[in-house]
C-alpha positions in Angstrom: -75.0 -11.1 -25.0 -72.7 -12.8 -23.2 -73.7 -16.2 -20.8 -73.5 -15.9 -16.8 -73.4 -18.7 -14.8 -72.4 -19.3 -10.8 -71.1 -22.3 -8.9 -69.2 -22.9 -5.8 -67.8 -25.8 -4.0 -67.6 -26.1 -0.5 -64.6 -27.2 1.6 -64.8 -27.1 4.7 -65.2 -23.5 6.0 -63.8 -22.3 2.5 -66.0 -21.9 -0.6 -64.5 -22.0 -4.1 -66.9 -19.8 -6.6 -66.7 -20.3 -10.7 -68.5 -17.6 -12.5 -68.7 -15.8 -15.8 -66.0 -12.8 -14.5 -64.1 -15.6 -12.9 -62.4 -17.6 -9.7 -63.2 -16.6 -6.0 -62.5 -17.8 -2.3 -64.4 -17.2 0.2 -64.1 -17.8 4.2 -66.0 -16.9 6.9 -69.0 -17.6 8.7 -72.0 -15.9 9.9 -72.7 -12.5 9.3 -68.5 -11.3 8.7 -67.4 -13.5 5.2 -64.2 -12.2 3.3 -64.7 -12.5 -0.2 -61.5 -12.3 -2.5 -62.1 -11.9 -6.4 -61.3 -10.1 -9.5 -64.0 -7.6 -9.1 -62.9 -5.0 -6.4 -63.6 -4.7 -2.7 -67.4 -4.8 -1.5 -69.7 -4.6 1.4 -73.0 -5.9 1.6 -75.1 -5.1 3.9 -78.6 -6.2 4.4 -81.0 -7.9 6.7 -79.0 -10.8 6.0 -75.9 -9.8 7.4 -72.4 -7.9 7.0 -70.3 -9.7 4.2 -66.4 -8.3 3.1 -66.0 -9.2 -0.5 -62.0 -8.4 -1.5 -59.6 -8.8 -4.8 -56.4 -10.7 -4.5 -53.8 -9.2 -6.4 -49.7 -9.3 -5.9 -48.7 -9.9 -2.1 -47.8 -6.6 -1.6 -51.2 -5.1 -2.5 -53.2 -8.1 -1.2 -56.1 -6.7 0.5 -57.1 -7.9 3.7 -60.7 -7.5 5.9 -61.9 -4.3 5.1 -63.7 -2.6 8.0 -64.0 1.0 8.8 -62.6 1.9 12.8 -63.3 3.9 15.4 -61.2 6.8 17.5 -59.3 7.6 20.3 -58.8 10.9 21.8 -55.9 11.8 24.5 -57.5 14.7 26.7 -58.5 15.1 29.9 -62.0 13.7 29.5 -60.2 11.1 27.4 -60.3 7.9 25.4 -57.7 5.3 26.0 -54.6 5.0 23.9 -55.4 4.8 20.1 -53.8 1.0 20.2 -56.3 -0.1 22.3 -59.8 1.1 20.9 -60.3 -1.6 17.8 -62.5 -4.4 18.3 -61.3 -7.6 17.5 -63.3 -7.3 14.5 -61.8 -4.4 13.0 -58.2 -5.4 13.4 -57.0 -6.5 9.8 -58.9 -3.0 8.4 -57.0 -0.9 10.6 -53.6 -2.6 10.4 -53.9 -1.9 6.6 -54.6 1.4 7.3 -52.0 2.2 9.9 -49.5 0.7 7.1 -50.9 2.6 4.1 -51.0 5.7 6.4 -47.1 5.2 7.8 -46.0 5.3 3.9 -43.4 7.5 2.5 -44.5 8.9 -0.8 -42.6 8.2 -3.6 -43.5 11.0 -5.7 -42.5 13.2 -2.6 -38.7 12.1 -1.3 -37.6 10.4 -5.0 -39.5 13.0 -7.6 -40.2 16.6 -5.4 -37.2 16.6 -3.4 -34.5 15.9 -5.5 -36.0 18.4 -8.6 -36.2 20.7 -5.7 -32.8 19.9 -4.7 -31.6 19.8 -8.7 -33.3 23.6 -9.2 -31.7 25.0 -6.2 -28.0 23.6 -6.8 -28.4 24.4 -10.7 -29.2 27.9 -9.5 -26.9 28.6 -6.8 -24.2 27.7 -9.3 -25.6 29.4 -12.4 -27.0 32.8 -10.9 -25.0 35.2 -9.2 -26.0 38.9 -7.9 -24.4 42.4 -8.7 -25.0 46.0 -7.3 -26.6 48.5 -9.8 -25.8 52.1 -8.6 -28.7 54.2 -8.8 -27.6 57.6 -6.5 -23.4 57.7 -6.0 -23.9 59.4 -2.8 -21.3 61.1 -1.2 -20.8 65.1 -0.4 -22.5 67.3 -2.7 -21.9 71.8 -2.5 -25.7 73.2 -2.7 -26.4 76.9 -3.2 -29.3 77.4 -0.8 -31.8 80.9 -1.4 -31.1 83.4 1.0 -33.7 86.1 0.6 -37.4 86.2 2.2 -38.4 87.8 -1.6 -37.2 85.1 -3.2 -34.3 85.1 -6.1 -34.6 84.5 -10.1 -33.4 81.7 -11.6 -32.1 82.9 -14.9 -30.6 81.4 -18.2 -27.5 83.1 -18.2 -24.9 85.1 -15.9 -26.7 88.4 -16.8 -29.7 90.1 -15.1 -30.9 90.9 -18.5 -31.0 87.3 -19.6 -34.8 85.5 -19.5 -35.9 84.8 -16.1 -36.4 80.7 -16.0 -38.3 80.7 -12.7 -38.9 82.6 -9.4 -37.3 81.1 -6.5 -38.4 80.9 -3.1 -36.5 81.9 0.3 -34.7 78.4 1.6 -35.0 76.5 -1.6 -32.0 74.6 -2.3 -30.1 73.4 -6.3 -26.9 71.4 -6.7 -24.1 73.8 -7.3 -21.8 73.6 -10.8 -20.3 76.7 -11.0 -19.3 79.3 -8.2 -16.3 80.6 -10.2 -18.1 83.7 -11.6 -17.9 86.6 -9.1 -21.7 87.9 -9.2 -23.2 84.4 -10.1 -24.0 80.7 -9.0 -24.1 78.3 -11.7 -27.3 75.6 -10.2 -28.7 72.5 -11.6 -32.3 73.5 -12.2 -34.3 70.2 -13.0 -33.3 69.1 -16.4 -31.2 72.1 -16.8 -29.0 74.8 -16.0 -29.9 78.3 -14.4 -28.0 81.1 -12.7 -28.8 82.9 -9.2 -27.3 86.1 -8.5 -24.6 85.1 -5.3 -26.3 88.2 -3.2 -29.6 86.4 -2.6 -28.0 82.6 -1.9 -25.7 81.1 -0.1 -23.4 77.7 -0.2 -23.2 74.4 2.4 -22.6 70.8 1.7 -24.6 67.8 2.1 -23.9 64.8 2.1 -26.5 62.8 0.2 -27.4 58.7 0.9 -25.3 56.2 -1.8 -28.6 54.6 -3.8 -28.3 51.2 -5.3 -30.3 48.2 -6.1 -29.0 44.1 -6.3 -29.7 42.6 -9.9 -29.8 38.7 -10.5 -27.9 37.8 -13.4 -26.8 34.1 -14.7 -22.9 33.3 -15.0 -24.1 30.0 -17.1 -24.7 30.8 -20.6 -27.2 27.5 -20.7 -28.7 27.8 -17.5 -32.3 28.4 -18.9 -31.3 24.8 -21.4 -30.4 23.1 -18.7 -33.5 24.1 -16.6 -35.9 23.3 -19.1 -34.2 19.8 -19.9 -34.0 19.2 -16.5 -38.2 19.6 -16.2 -38.5 17.8 -18.7 -36.6 15.0 -17.5 -38.2 15.2 -14.1 -41.8 15.2 -15.2 -42.1 11.9 -16.6 -40.4 10.6 -14.0 -43.2 12.3 -11.4 -45.3 10.8 -13.1 -44.3 7.4 -12.9 -44.1 7.8 -8.9 -47.4 9.5 -8.8 -48.8 6.2 -10.2 -46.4 4.0 -8.1 -48.1 6.3 -5.1 -51.9 5.9 -6.2 -51.2 2.1 -6.3 -49.1 1.9 -2.9 -51.7 3.7 -1.2 -54.8 2.5 -2.5 -57.7 1.3 -0.9 -61.2 1.0 -2.2 -64.3 -0.1 -0.3 -67.2 -0.7 -2.0 -71.1 -0.8 -0.3 -74.2 -2.7 -1.7 -76.8 -2.3 0.2 -80.5 -4.1 0.5 -83.4 -1.3 0.3 -83.6 -1.7 4.4 -80.5 -0.4 4.7 -80.4 2.0 1.9 -83.1 3.8 3.4 -80.9 3.8 7.0 -78.2 5.1 4.9 -80.6 7.9 4.0 -81.4 8.9 6.9 -78.0 8.6 8.4 -76.3 11.3 6.1 -79.7 13.6 6.7 -79.8 13.3 10.2 -75.6 14.1 9.8 -76.3 17.7 8.4 -79.0 18.0 10.9 -76.5 18.2 13.2 -73.9 19.7 11.3 -76.8 22.7 10.9 -76.4 23.7 14.7 -74.4 26.9 15.1 -72.4 25.9 17.7 -70.7 22.3 18.3 -68.3 22.0 21.5 -65.7 19.3 22.6 -65.8 19.0 26.3 -61.8 18.8 27.1 -61.9 18.7 30.9 -64.6 18.6 34.4 -63.8 19.4 37.4 -66.1 20.4 40.8 -66.1 24.0 41.3 -64.7 25.5 44.7 -65.2 28.8 43.9 -69.0 28.4 43.1 -69.6 32.5 44.2 -67.2 33.9 41.7 -68.1 31.5 38.7 -71.7 32.3 38.8 -72.8 29.5 41.1 -71.7 26.7 38.6 -71.5 23.3 40.4 -68.8 22.4 37.8 -66.2 24.1 35.6 -65.9 22.7 31.7 -62.8 23.4 29.5 -64.6 22.9 26.1 -63.4 23.9 22.8 -65.1 24.8 19.5 -65.8 22.1 16.8 -65.2 23.7 13.8 -63.8 20.6 11.3 -67.5 19.3 10.2 -67.7 17.8 6.7 -70.6 15.4 5.1 -67.2 13.2 3.0 -63.9 13.6 4.2 -61.6 10.4 3.4 -59.5 8.7 6.0 -56.2 8.8 3.2 -55.2 9.9 0.2 -56.5 7.5 -2.9 -59.3 6.2 -0.6 -62.3 5.2 -2.8 -65.8 4.4 -1.9 -69.1 4.8 -3.2 -70.9 6.4 -0.2 -70.1 9.6 1.2 -68.2 9.3 4.8 -69.0 11.9 7.3 -66.1 13.1 9.5 -65.5 15.3 12.8 -62.2 16.7 13.2 -61.6 16.9 17.6 -58.0 17.7 19.2 -56.0 15.5 17.9 -58.4 12.6 17.0 -60.9 12.7 13.7 -63.7 10.7 13.5 -65.2 9.1 10.1 -68.3 7.1 10.5 -68.5 4.8 7.8 -72.1 3.2 7.1 -71.0 0.3 9.8 -68.5 1.5 11.7 -66.7 4.5 13.6 -63.4 5.1 12.1 -60.8 6.8 14.6 -57.6 8.5 13.3 -54.9 10.4 15.2 -51.6 10.9 13.4 -50.7 8.0 11.2 -53.0 5.5 13.9 -56.5 4.4 13.5 -58.7 2.3 15.6 -62.1 1.3 14.9 -65.2 -0.2 16.5 -68.3 -1.8 14.8 -71.7 0.3 15.9 -73.1 -2.6 17.9 -70.0 -1.8 20.3 -70.6 1.8 20.6 -72.6 3.5 23.3 -74.3 6.7 22.6 -75.6 8.4 25.5 -77.9 11.9 25.4 -78.8 14.2 27.4 -79.6 17.8 28.1 -77.7 20.2 30.6 -78.1 23.5 31.9 -74.8 25.6 30.8 -73.9 29.0 31.8 -73.1 30.8 28.9 -70.0 33.5 29.5 -69.7 34.1 25.7 -71.7 34.6 23.0 -75.3 33.0 22.9 -75.9 31.2 19.6 -78.9 32.0 17.6 -80.1 28.2 18.0 -79.5 28.2 21.8 -82.5 28.1 24.2 -82.0 30.4 27.3 -83.7 29.2 30.2 -82.5 31.4 33.0 -80.5 34.2 34.4 -78.0 34.2 36.7 -74.8 36.3 38.1 -70.9 36.4 37.6 -71.0 37.1 41.4 -73.6 35.3 43.2 -75.2 35.2 46.5 -76.6 31.5 48.0 -79.6 32.9 46.9 -78.9 33.3 43.8 -78.9 37.0 43.8 -76.2 39.5 42.3 -73.3 39.6 45.0 -73.3 43.8 45.7 -70.0 43.8 46.7 -68.6 43.7 42.6 -68.5 46.7 40.4 -68.3 44.9 37.2 -71.5 42.3 38.3 -73.1 40.9 35.1 -76.0 39.4 34.2 -74.9 35.7 32.3 -77.8 33.5 30.7 -77.7 29.9 31.2 -78.5 28.2 28.3 -79.8 24.7 27.6 -78.0 22.3 25.3 -77.6 18.7 24.3 -74.6 16.9 25.6 -73.5 13.5 23.8 -71.2 11.0 25.5 -69.6 8.2 22.8 -68.2 5.4 24.7 -67.1 1.4 24.1 -65.8 -1.2 26.2 -62.6 -0.6 24.6 -61.9 2.5 25.6 -63.6 5.4 23.4 -64.8 8.4 25.6 -65.3 11.4 23.8 -68.2 14.4 24.9 -69.6 16.1 21.9 -72.0 19.5 22.9 -74.4 21.2 20.9 -76.0 24.4 21.5 -79.5 23.1 19.3 -81.1 21.0 21.4 -81.2 17.2 20.0 -79.1 18.3 16.8 -77.1 15.2 17.4 -80.2 13.0 18.2 -81.2 12.0 15.0 -77.3 10.6 13.8 -77.5 9.0 16.9 -80.2 7.0 17.1 -78.9 5.9 13.0 -75.5 4.1 14.9 -77.7 2.8 17.7 -80.2 1.4 14.8 -77.1 -0.1 13.1 -75.6 -1.0 16.1 -79.2 -3.0 16.9 -79.0 -4.8 13.4 -75.2 -6.0 14.0 -76.2 -7.4 17.1 -79.0 -9.5 15.8 -76.8 -10.5 12.9 -73.7 -11.3 15.7 -76.8 -13.6 17.2 -77.4 -15.6 14.6 -81.0 -14.2 14.2 -83.0 -13.1 11.1 -84.5 -9.9 10.3 -87.4 -9.5 8.2 
């Protein structure tokens, strides 16, 4: 068994740590210390504070402080610009995320696109189209049976020859020869027959020309060139994919004490509880109702959209690795990622982050006049009418005046001093309560750590 040792020397705010796994450097104070060493990137969360340990790599791969971030949305009910939302503790992490998200992919632009261009150009100069004639078309002379009793089709131009079939009045056949005085030579399926001239008449028809297009190779080495190109690009693409993985890679590992682990388990359970709500909406706009009579007596008009993008785990950028699940909510133009200690927000290739201590979540109940179908988990508390009188009764002047349910919903307002402002509504009462309580509890722990309070 190998020997383990650890020794540290302090130089002011900088600590040098010697251990069996190598030398690491740490700097910081309070509950947010950054460590750079050979073990990777870790976030330690517990009663003694939150600590960040990060790997030192080459200059281009060097990680800075790893912290999650909060989102901003541009709606009528709107957060501030995403550039303003990040709190001071999250700036370094957000800068790195934004930098990696904005990078172009070597695999795509130096690998896939040139490969597609090569194959397209090779095909353009090696393949051509030619027309295959199925039916030549043009004018054709036909024989038409002109007898209400039909006519016999015989094997020879002789009334005593064998009958192939009796044709019906109006039946048409391709005319092959009409030189005989009494008989017409016709095409009958894949054989030839004869019908009496007395029982037929002739006409001319114009057939449509039928063709199909066939692709063929003008380059005898096309298939070999195609194979060589594929074999040449394959290792290059593999190399570029590995380079992209290094360029985009971010790794975030969490170590939690028993207290934080229990809170985190409740965190995931309560997010699943939120996701189980049959309907979830995002509020976009709210305005006073000036025509309450024609809007079921509502005091406010709410513009909302359904939230469909909810997942128990979603990474913010590709090649992002973590040992925890990241609950995710997709709003309009905005993505919310709930890391254990912070909310991370993405809009396009820009990010913002807010510690939960800086995030305020207000929850309340609201009566909502539901003009859409009612969710199965919603609670109907009353009814009103589409067109209503001042006394609450139906306005009899309107024939299509239908009865409308009033539902009790939960609404949750997420705010921060930096400008976060989003409103989420659930059809099931209290669906987001457990999850929001987790965020509040984490925020309280962070505030105590920030003020230097020891948590037992």
